[in-house]
N, C-alpha and C positions, 0 to 999 in steps of 0.2 A: 449084195451091198453090205457095207458095214458102217457102224457109227464109231467114230474115233475121237479120242481126246488126247491132245499132245502126242499123237503117234501111236497111242495104245488102244487096241480094239476094245470097245465096250460091249458091243452087241453085233451080231451078223444075222442076215437073212439068206437062207438057202432054199433053192428051188429044185423041182424035178424037171424033166424034160417035156412037160406038157405045153401046149400052145397058149394056155390061158393062166399063167402063173400069177399069184398074188402073195405078198408077204408084208407083214408089218411088225414093228417093234416099238416098245415104250421103255424109255430109260430116264430115270430120275437121277441127276448128277449135281453134286455140289461143286461149283467152279470157283476157282481163285482168280484174282485179277491177273490177266495175262494168259490164262488158259485158252486154248484153241479147241473148238468142237466142230467136226465136219463129217459129212457122208461121203464115202468113196466106194468104187467098185471093188468087190472082193474077188480075187482070182484064185480058183482051186480047180485042178483037173477033174475032181470027182463031183463037181456040182454044175448045175446049168447056169448060164449067163442071165442076168437081169438086164436085158437090152431094150432099147426103144428104137423104133424106126422114126423117120421124119414125120410120119402121120400118127405115131403112138407114143407120145411123150407124157407118161403118166407118173413118173417119180416125183414125189414131194418130200419136203422136210419142214417141220414146224418146231419152233422153240418158244418157250414161255418163261419169263422171269417170275418165279413164285414169290420171292421176297428178297430184299437187299440185305446183305449181312453187314 
């Protein structure tokens, strides 16, 4: 998975091929009006996939406004 702002990768989470993978990332970003921030699946042939089955939906994303400029 990767955290992206306006199409530019800010952070990525890579996993190995174990059955019980976990990853986390913290990013502090100053956004301008109109910026877009999202999480998307990162595809790289050298890394494992961070997938979920219908009974294992554990991906989360949280955002907090610290202050308004």
